[in-house]
C-alpha positions as CSV (number, residue, x, y, z in Angstrom):
1,M,16.1,-13.3,-6.1
2,A,18.1,-15.6,-3.6
3,F,20.8,-14.8,-1.4
4,V,22.8,-17.7,-0.1
5,T,25.8,-17.4,2.2
6,T,29.0,-19.5,2.2
7,A,29.8,-18.9,6.0
8,C,27.8,-18.2,9.0
9,S,28.6,-16.3,12.4
10,S,32.2,-16.2,13.4
11,A,34.0,-16.4,16.9
12,E,35.3,-12.8,16.4
13,E,32.1,-11.1,16.0
14,A,29.1,-11.9,18.3
15,G,26.2,-12.8,15.7
16,P,23.0,-14.6,15.2
17,P,22.9,-18.1,16.2
18,S,25.1,-20.6,14.0
19,Y,23.2,-22.0,11.0
20,E,24.1,-24.0,8.0
21,P,23.9,-21.9,4.7
22,S,21.1,-23.4,2.6
23,D,19.7,-22.9,-0.9
24,A,16.5,-24.0,0.6
25,V,16.0,-20.7,2.3
26,D,15.2,-18.0,-0.6
27,V,15.2,-14.4,0.5
28,Q,14.2,-11.3,-1.3
29,V,14.6,-7.9,0.4
30,L,11.8,-5.4,-0.3
31,P,11.7,-1.7,-0.1
32,Q,10.6,-0.1,3.1
33,L,6.9,-0.7,3.2
34,A,6.2,-1.3,6.8
35,A,5.6,1.7,9.2
36,T,2.6,1.3,11.7
37,G,1.7,3.9,14.6
38,E,0.0,7.2,15.6
39,D,2.8,9.5,14.9
40,V,4.0,11.0,11.7
41,E,7.3,9.5,10.5
42,S,9.7,10.0,7.6
43,A,9.5,7.6,4.8
44,D,13.1,6.9,5.4
45,D,12.2,5.5,8.9
46,A,10.0,2.8,7.5
47,A,11.1,-0.9,7.9
48,W,12.5,-2.9,5.2
49,V,10.3,-6.1,4.3
50,V,12.2,-9.4,3.9
51,D,10.3,-12.1,2.2
52,A,11.6,-15.5,2.8
53,T,10.5,-19.0,1.3
54,V,11.7,-22.1,2.9
55,A,11.4,-25.3,0.8
56,D,9.9,-28.5,2.2
57,V,8.9,-27.3,5.6
58,D,5.7,-27.6,7.7
59,E,3.2,-24.7,7.8
60,G,4.0,-22.9,10.9
61,T,7.9,-23.3,10.9
62,A,9.5,-20.5,13.0
63,V,11.7,-18.2,11.1
64,T,14.1,-15.4,12.8
65,L,15.3,-12.3,11.0
66,Y,18.6,-10.9,12.7
67,A,20.1,-7.4,12.1
68,K,22.9,-5.4,13.6
69,T,21.3,-2.5,15.6
70,E,22.4,0.8,16.6
71,D,24.7,-0.2,19.4
72,D,26.6,-2.6,16.8
73,A,25.0,-5.8,18.1
74,W,23.2,-8.6,16.4
75,E,19.6,-8.8,17.4
76,A,16.4,-10.6,16.3
77,V,14.4,-8.0,14.9
78,S,11.5,-10.0,13.5
79,E,10.1,-13.4,13.9
80,G,7.2,-15.2,11.9
81,E,5.9,-18.5,10.7
82,T,5.8,-20.0,7.4
83,D,2.5,-20.4,5.7
84,K,1.5,-23.4,3.8
85,G,3.7,-22.5,0.9
86,G,6.7,-22.1,3.1
87,A,6.5,-18.3,2.9
88,V,7.0,-15.7,5.6
89,A,7.3,-11.7,5.6
90,L,9.7,-10.3,8.1
91,T,10.7,-6.5,8.8
92,T,13.9,-4.7,9.9
93,P,14.2,-1.0,10.7
94,A,18.0,-1.5,10.6
95,P,19.9,-1.4,7.4
96,G,22.8,-3.3,6.4
97,R,23.5,-7.1,6.5
98,L,20.8,-9.6,7.5
99,H,20.6,-13.2,8.5
100,V,17.5,-15.3,8.0
101,V,17.4,-18.2,10.3
102,V,15.2,-21.3,10.2
103,G,15.0,-23.5,13.3
104,D,17.7,-23.5,16.0
105,G,20.8,-25.5,17.3
106,D,22.5,-27.9,15.1
107,G,19.7,-28.3,12.6
108,A,19.3,-24.6,11.9
109,I,19.6,-23.4,8.2
110,G,19.6,-20.0,6.8
111,A,20.7,-17.5,4.3
112,E,22.3,-13.9,4.4
113,A,21.0,-10.8,2.5
114,S,21.4,-6.9,2.8
115,T,19.1,-4.0,2.6
116,D,21.5,-2.7,0.0
117,D,19.7,-5.3,-2.3
118,A,16.4,-3.6,-2.2
119,P,15.2,-1.3,-4.9
120,E,16.1,2.5,-4.5
121,A,13.2,5.0,-4.3
122,T,12.4,7.1,-7.3
123,F,9.6,9.3,-6.0
124,T,8.9,10.5,-2.5
125,D,6.6,12.9,-1.2
126,D,6.7,13.3,2.8
127,F,4.3,16.3,2.5
128,D,7.0,18.5,4.6
129,E,6.1,21.1,2.1
130,D,2.8,21.9,0.2
131,T,3.0,20.0,-3.1
132,V,-0.7,20.2,-4.2
133,D,-1.7,22.6,-6.9
134,E,1.6,24.3,-6.5
135,P,3.7,25.5,-9.8
136,D,6.5,23.1,-8.6
137,G,4.4,20.7,-6.9
138,T,3.7,16.9,-7.5
139,W,0.0,16.7,-7.0
140,V,-3.0,18.3,-8.9
141,S,-6.7,18.3,-7.7
142,R,-8.6,16.3,-10.0
143,D,-11.7,17.3,-12.0
144,Q,-14.7,15.6,-10.9
145,G,-18.1,17.2,-10.2
146,Y,-21.7,16.1,-9.5
147,I,-21.6,13.6,-12.3
148,G,-21.5,9.8,-12.7
149,V,-21.5,7.9,-9.3
150,R,-21.0,11.0,-7.5
151,T,-23.8,13.2,-8.4
152,C,-24.0,14.6,-4.7
153,S,-20.3,15.4,-4.6
154,R,-17.6,17.0,-6.4
155,T,-13.7,17.5,-5.9
156,D,-12.6,20.9,-4.4
157,A,-9.1,22.2,-3.7
158,S,-10.3,23.3,-0.2
159,A,-10.8,19.5,0.7
160,A,-7.0,18.9,0.3
161,E,-4.7,20.5,2.6
162,V,-0.9,20.1,3.5
163,G,0.4,21.0,7.0
164,D,2.6,19.4,9.8
165,G,4.1,16.8,7.4
166,V,0.4,15.3,6.4
167,L,-1.8,15.6,3.5
168,T,-5.3,15.7,5.1
169,L,-8.1,14.8,2.4
170,S,-11.7,15.5,3.6
171,V,-15.3,15.2,2.9
172,L,-17.0,18.6,3.6
173,E,-20.4,20.2,3.2
174,D,-20.6,22.3,0.1
175,P,-20.5,25.8,1.5
176,D,-22.8,26.8,-1.4
177,G,-25.3,24.7,0.2
178,G,-28.2,22.8,-1.1
179,E,-29.4,19.1,-0.9
180,C,-29.2,16.3,-3.0
181,Q,-31.9,13.5,-3.5
182,L,-31.1,10.2,-5.0
183,P,-33.2,8.5,-7.3
184,G,-36.0,6.3,-5.5
185,R,-34.9,7.7,-2.0
186,R,-36.8,10.2,0.1
187,K,-34.1,11.3,2.2
188,K,-31.9,14.1,1.1
189,F,-28.2,14.8,1.6
190,P,-26.0,17.8,1.7
191,F,-23.9,18.4,-1.4
192,R,-20.5,17.4,-0.4
193,L,-16.8,18.4,-1.3
194,N,-14.3,15.8,-1.7
195,G,-10.4,15.8,-1.4
196,H,-8.9,14.0,-4.5
197,V,-5.5,14.7,-5.8
198,G,-3.2,12.9,-8.4
199,T,0.2,13.1,-10.1
200,E,-1.3,13.0,-13.7
201,G,0.7,15.1,-16.0
202,L,3.6,15.3,-13.4
203,Y,4.6,11.7,-12.6
204,G,3.9,8.2,-13.8
205,F,5.9,4.9,-13.9
206,T,5.7,1.5,-15.3
207,Y,6.3,-1.6,-12.9
208,G,7.7,-1.3,-9.6
209,F,6.5,-0.8,-5.8
210,A,4.1,2.0,-5.0
211,A,3.2,2.8,-1.3
212,A,1.4,5.2,0.9
213,R,1.2,5.6,4.7
214,I,-2.3,6.3,5.5
215,R,-4.6,6.8,8.4
216,T,-8.3,6.4,7.2
217,Q,-11.5,8.1,8.0
218,S,-13.6,6.3,10.5
219,A,-17.4,6.7,9.4
220,R,-19.0,4.9,6.5
221,G,-20.7,6.9,3.9
222,Q,-17.1,7.7,2.1
223,H,-14.1,5.6,1.3
224,A,-10.4,6.4,1.6
225,A,-8.2,5.3,-1.4
226,F,-5.0,4.9,-2.8
227,W,-5.0,4.0,-6.5
228,M,-3.4,4.4,-10.0
229,Q,-4.6,4.9,-13.4
230,A,-3.1,4.9,-16.8
231,V,-1.6,8.0,-18.2
232,G,-3.7,9.0,-21.2
233,G,-6.7,7.0,-20.0
234,Q,-7.7,3.4,-20.2
235,S,-8.5,1.9,-23.8
236,A,-9.7,-1.4,-24.8
237,G,-7.4,-4.3,-25.8
238,G,-6.5,-5.9,-22.4
239,A,-4.5,-4.5,-19.6
240,K,-1.1,-4.7,-21.2
241,K,-2.2,-2.6,-24.2
242,G,-4.7,-0.5,-22.5
243,G,-3.5,0.1,-19.1
244,A,-5.6,-0.7,-15.8
245,E,-7.0,1.0,-12.8
246,I,-4.9,-0.4,-9.9
247,D,-6.9,0.1,-6.6
248,V,-4.2,-0.4,-3.9
249,M,-6.4,0.1,-1.3
250,E,-10.1,1.4,-0.4
251,Y,-11.5,1.6,3.0
252,F,-15.3,2.0,3.5
253,G,-15.4,2.7,7.3
254,D,-15.1,1.0,10.6
255,D,-17.3,-1.8,11.5
256,H,-18.1,-2.7,7.9
257,P,-19.7,-6.0,7.5
258,E,-17.3,-7.0,4.9
259,G,-14.4,-5.8,6.9
260,G,-14.1,-2.5,5.3
261,L,-11.0,-3.0,3.1
262,T,-10.6,-3.9,-0.8
263,S,-7.8,-4.2,-3.3
264,F,-8.6,-5.0,-6.9
265,T,-7.8,-3.8,-10.4
266,Y,-10.0,-3.4,-13.6
267,F,-9.2,-3.2,-17.3
268,L,-11.0,-3.0,-20.7
269,D,-11.0,-6.4,-22.8
270,E,-10.7,-6.5,-26.6
271,D,-14.4,-5.6,-26.8
272,G,-14.1,-2.5,-24.5
273,E,-15.9,-4.4,-21.6
274,K,-14.6,-3.9,-18.1
275,Q,-13.2,-6.7,-16.5
276,T,-12.7,-6.6,-12.5
277,V,-10.2,-8.7,-10.6
278,G,-9.9,-8.7,-6.8
279,G,-12.3,-7.2,-4.1
280,W,-12.8,-7.5,-0.4
281,L,-9.8,-8.6,1.6
282,P,-10.6,-11.6,3.7
283,D,-10.0,-12.0,7.3
284,V,-9.4,-8.3,7.7
285,E,-9.6,-8.7,11.5
286,D,-6.2,-10.6,11.3
287,L,-4.5,-7.4,9.8
288,G,-5.7,-4.8,12.4
289,D,-8.7,-3.0,13.6
290,D,-7.1,0.5,14.0
291,W,-7.2,1.7,10.4
292,S,-8.7,5.1,11.5
293,T,-6.6,5.6,14.5
294,D,-3.1,4.5,13.3
295,Y,-1.1,4.9,10.1
296,H,-0.6,1.8,7.9
297,V,1.7,1.3,4.7
298,F,-0.5,0.1,2.0
299,S,1.6,-1.1,-1.2
300,V,1.3,-2.8,-4.6
301,E,4.1,-4.7,-6.2
302,W,3.4,-4.4,-9.9
303,T,5.3,-6.8,-12.4
304,P,4.4,-7.9,-15.9
305,D,2.9,-11.0,-14.6
306,E,1.1,-10.2,-11.4
307,Y,0.0,-7.5,-8.6
308,V,1.0,-8.3,-5.0
309,F,-0.9,-6.1,-2.6
310,R,0.4,-5.6,1.1
311,I,-0.3,-3.9,4.1
312,D,2.9,-3.3,6.3
313,G,4.6,-5.9,4.1
314,Q,2.0,-8.7,4.7
315,V,0.5,-10.0,1.6
316,T,-2.9,-9.5,1.5
317,Q,-3.8,-10.5,-1.9
318,R,-2.0,-11.7,-5.1
319,L,-3.5,-11.1,-8.4
320,E,-1.7,-13.2,-11.1
321,G,-2.2,-12.7,-15.0
322,E,-1.4,-9.9,-17.5
323,T,-1.0,-6.5,-15.7
324,S,-1.1,-2.9,-17.1
325,G,1.9,-2.4,-19.5
326,R,1.3,1.3,-19.5
327,Q,2.5,4.2,-17.3
328,E,0.4,4.7,-14.4
329,F,0.0,7.7,-12.1
330,L,-0.7,8.0,-8.5
331,I,-4.0,9.1,-6.9
332,L,-5.0,9.8,-3.2
333,S,-8.6,10.3,-2.5
334,L,-11.5,10.4,-0.1
335,L,-14.8,10.1,-2.2
336,S,-18.3,10.0,-1.2
337,S,-20.1,8.0,-3.9
338,D,-23.8,8.1,-4.2
339,Y,-24.1,4.5,-3.1
340,E,-22.6,5.1,0.1
341,L,-24.5,8.2,1.4
342,P,-27.4,6.2,2.9
343,R,-25.0,4.5,5.1
344,F,-23.2,7.7,6.4
345,N,-23.0,7.4,10.3
346,G,-20.4,10.0,11.1
347,E,-20.1,13.8,11.1
348,L,-18.7,16.0,8.5
349,P,-15.9,16.8,8.0
350,E,-14.4,13.3,7.5
351,T,-10.8,13.1,7.1
352,M,-8.1,10.8,5.8
353,E,-4.5,11.7,6.5
354,V,-1.5,10.6,4.2
355,D,2.0,10.7,6.0
356,W,4.0,10.0,2.8
357,A,3.9,8.4,-0.6
358,R,6.7,6.7,-2.4
359,V,7.5,4.6,-5.5
360,W,10.5,2.4,-6.3
361,E,10.7,1.6,-10.1
362,T,12.0,-1.7,-11.1
363,G,11.2,-1.9,-14.7
364,P,9.7,-5.4,-15.9
365,R,12.6,-7.3,-14.1
């Protein structure tokens, strides 16, 4: 959606630098998808993301976002440079009118937008109260135990706790004791309990934005994840008909040789064969190196034609093509799969923390 002004800043009201309104500047205001930092925050305090695309400009062209702050003054709240396609992602913590300005002086062009144009949230859990395995809650512990790719771990409600505005998911030693030996390996590992919750049977949606503000575990040997699965389970016939698993983020630990972060999706084709798209995020060091010390917002924009994965509003992966046409439910987990155990380099318990989870349903648009 483009927002094009017919007038720029006036003499009566101090505002952003004057610019020529131009339809060469295409602006879309996305939901509140950016919120980094060490402290717990309300989902309502996250920053809006403003996607701008400028036609016919060189890569590295400067773009500035102006917003009116609490002291009623216009300020530059975000700056960025266009990529090779002319796109840039900017953020604003201030609601209301916005100006996106390209260049400066007499040659500046731009467009006006507003945070009112962003989709409205339809599901929010700030974890200010316990909503896991409660009669009126929104999350349930998922059933998984000592089978499949996790023969050495199982889900347990004791590994998912809510307190002080945070959902803490853990990998714990199973208090029932015992050791697990993987095929072909001499070393044994303590059986583990995993934190693994979802909204299955309680909440699902089709198309929109889904986000969670997460601080990951630090050690390898388990992976933090925010993902979705089709309500009622996947079936053959392609993503639109049969649904998909949408892995918004998985983090496999600090100092991972591949950077540690993945985003991907998989579905079953007409023959029931698993088809996987996506994978390791490239150039993770450009996105940050504080995943286990600071919170970051991991999100997916899901339309009938593509999945767009973002971290704090910055696009990390775009998967184009047919997407799930089924309702999907949310999942948050810290799982220790068998293939990860030999790489374990931490101390149990390992934990991931979720500050909030939110959905903005849009329909097919």
